[in-house]
N, C-alpha and C positions, 0 to 999 in steps of 0.2 A: 613379471608382466604376463598377462593373458590377453590375447587379441582375439576378438570375435569376427567371424566371417558369416555372412548370410548366404545360404544355398537354397535354390529353388528346386524342391523335390518333385516327385511324381504328382500329378494333378494339382500342381501349384502350391503345395504345402511348403510353408517357410520353415527352413531348418537352421538351427544354430550350430556352427562349427567353431572349434576353439583351438588356438595354437598356444602352447605353454612354453614360451621361450623369450629370453631377454638378451640381446635383441632378436627379432624374428629371423629365422633361418633364410639363407639365400634362396631365391626362387628355383635355382638349378640343383639344390641339395636333393638327395634321394627322398622320395615321398613315402610317408607312412600314414595310414588311416586306421584309427582305433574305433572299434564298434562295441559298445557296452551291451549287456544282456537285458532281458525283460526286467523292467522296473529300475534299471540302472540309469546312469547319466554320464555325460562326458567327463565331469570332474572326478569320477571314480578312477580315471586314468591319469590323474595329475602326476603321481609319482613316476609311473612308467614313462609318461611323455617327457618328463624332464631329463631322464638319463638317455632316452632315445634321441632327444633333441640336441644332444651334444654334437652329432654328426649328420643329422637328418632333419628334414622338414616334417614335423609331426602334427597331425590334425586329429582331434577327438570330436566325434559327431554326436550331438544329441539326436537320437533317432525320433521319428515322428511319434507324438504322444508322450514324449519323455523330456525331462529337463526344461530348457528354454525354447524348444521347438514347438510348433503348433500341434494341437490335437485335431485329428480329422473330425469333421462335423458329425454329430449324431444323426441317425436316420438309416434308411434301408441300405444305403451304399457304404456304411461304415465297415462291413466285413471285407469288402474289396479294398477299401482305403487302408485297412490294417492287415492286408494279406501279404504273402511272401513276395509277390511281384512288386508291390509298392516299396517294401523295405529294400529290396535289391536294387530297384531303380533309383531310390534315394542315394544309396551308397555309390552307385555308378555316377550319378549327377555330381556328388561331392568330389569324386576323383577327377572328373572331367572339368568341372567349373573352377576348381582350385588348382588345376594343373599338376596333379600328383603322380600321374602315370610316368613310367611303370611303377606301380605302387606296391608296398608291402602292406598286406591286410592283417590286422591282429584283432581277433574277435573273441569275446567271452560269451559263453552260453548261446542265447539266441543270436547275438551278434556274430558268433562264429559260424552259425548256419548261414546267415546273410553273407558273410565273407566267402565261404566256399561256394555258395550258389553264384555269387558274382564272378569268382575265379573260374568256375566251370563255363559260365556264359560268355565272359569277356576275357579270355586268356591274354589278349593283346594289351590289356590294362594292368595285369597283375604279375609282379616279379616274384613274390614269395608270400607265404601264408602261415599264420600261427592260429591254431584252433585250441581254445582254452576251455576245457571241461564242458564239451557239448557232445551229446550222443547222436549217432546216425540212425539208430533204430527207432521205431515208433514207440511212443509212450502209452498211447491208448486212452480210451474213455475213462477208465478208472482213475488215471492220473489227473485228468481234467476235473473230475468230480472232487478229488482230494483238494485241488487248488480252490475250487469254489467254496468248499467248506472251510478251508484255511482263511480265505479272505473274510468270511463271515465272523471268524473268531477275533479279528483284530479289534482291540478295545478302543476304537476311535470315538472322540478325539483324544490324543494323548495330552496330559496336562502340561508337559514340558518335552523338549527334544531329548533330554536325558532319560525321561521315562520311556520314550520310544526306543532308545538305545538299550535300556535294560530289558525291555520286553522281548525284543527280537534277539538279543544276545543270551537271555537267561530263561524267560518265562514262556516264550512261544512253544506250543506243544510239539512243534517240529524240531526243536533243539534237544538233542540227546544229552549234551553236556554244555556248560557255559562256553560261549563263542563270542569273545569281545569284537573280533573282526566283523562278524555278521551283524552285530548290534550297531557298530559304527557305520557299516555300509547302509543299513536301512535308515539310520538317523539322518544321513545326508540326503535322503529323498523325501524328507518331511519339511513342510513349511508352516509358518505360524498363521493360522486362520483366526477368525473372530472368536471361535469357541475353543481353540486349542491347536494342537499340531496334527496336521493331516498330510497324506501323500501328495506329491506334486502331480501325480498321474491319476487317471481314472481307473479304478480296479476293474470296472466293467470292460473298459477298452483293453486292459491287459489280458483279460480272459478271452476276449474276442481275437486278439492277436495270436494268442497261444493256440486257440482252437484251429487256426488255419494251418498249423504245422504239426501239432502233437499227435495226430492220428496217422501220419505218414512216415515211412522210412525214407532216408535220404542217401542211401548207399550209391545209387546210380549217379547222382550229381557229384558225389565225393570222388567216384572213380574217374570222372571227367576232368578233375583238377590236374594240370600238368606241371605246375610250378613246384619248386621245393616247398614242403609243408611240414611243420612241426605240430604234433598232437601232444598237448600238455594236460595232465590230469593231477588233481590233488589226491593224496592217498585216501582221504575221507570225502572225496567229492562225489558228484552224481554220475560221472563217467567211470564205469568199471574198468579194471585193467585188461580183462580179456577183450572187451569191445574196443578199447582204445588201441590195443595191439592189432586187432583185425582191421581197424580203420587205417592204420599205418600200412598194413599189408595191401589193402585195396588201393591206396594212393600210389601212383606211379613213382613219386619221389618223396615218400613219407619218412619221417623221423619221429622218435618217441621220447618223451621226458615225463618224469614223475616227481612230484614235490611232496616229501614227507611232512607230516604235521599241518597239512593244508586241507581245507574243505573246498566247497564250490567256489568261494570268492578268493581263490588262491593268489591272484595277482594283487589283490587289495590287502589281505591280511598277512601274506608272507612275501613282502616285496623284494627282500634280498635274495631268497631262494628262487623267486620268479625270474629276477634279472639273471641270476647265474644259469638258469635253464635256457633262457631265450636268447641272451646276447650272443653267445658263441654261434648259434644257428644263424642269426641274422648277419653276423660278420662273415660267416662262410658263404651264405647266399649272396651277399653283396660282392664278395671276391670272385665268385664263380659266374656272376651275371655277365652276359655277352656285352 
């Protein structure tokens, strides 16, 4: 059973939050908030949420502009509506409105950045943090340009959802070798439109959201995180080993884990190894909590 909760985010945006558990966890169970990355959706966390939910109350949030949550309105204010402040405020609202504090935050990619920014801003709300394959260094203008060109290459609309799976997993110019997990990940963010299969998000809004953080380094906020934190990277992911280990050094209570045979979507395409890396850390953090 999946239960939906509605959350009112920053500037009144309606957000969809999901609990994957039958029956729902008791209200006093330890809270976990799962934050997907750019272009992701809450249902990408379904496998993680189910094993976490054995002993915790686990909520996965569709962040603004993603999944079943509202898109900010187009116009001059859209950059602010898709900025870091808005995403962090949304996560804060989910924690408070759903009664999850003191919460464990688990974020992938952009969702991990949101998680550590919230942990730095509101340490009173956050008990532990897991950062999944997100860099603290600036990526820069060249990276943003690469993304713009990549979006233009998408052969939309796809004739079928399976065609989308094959393209992102095999034919996408960014794929160095076949990656079934990546293909499945992107197939799940496609919906059937009148002319074929298209993404559930606006690619323009994804670029706008990315523009608000890609040029900046985020080391200072990372250093302000006081709770126990696990930095997890895939061996073939976007976060390099040297940077990940430096992130652990900067964190006052940092730990490190690495998953072989995993790329950027490590929690999704290597679920068993992901659980083996994360579960002991969470159990230890729960045991040591005051």
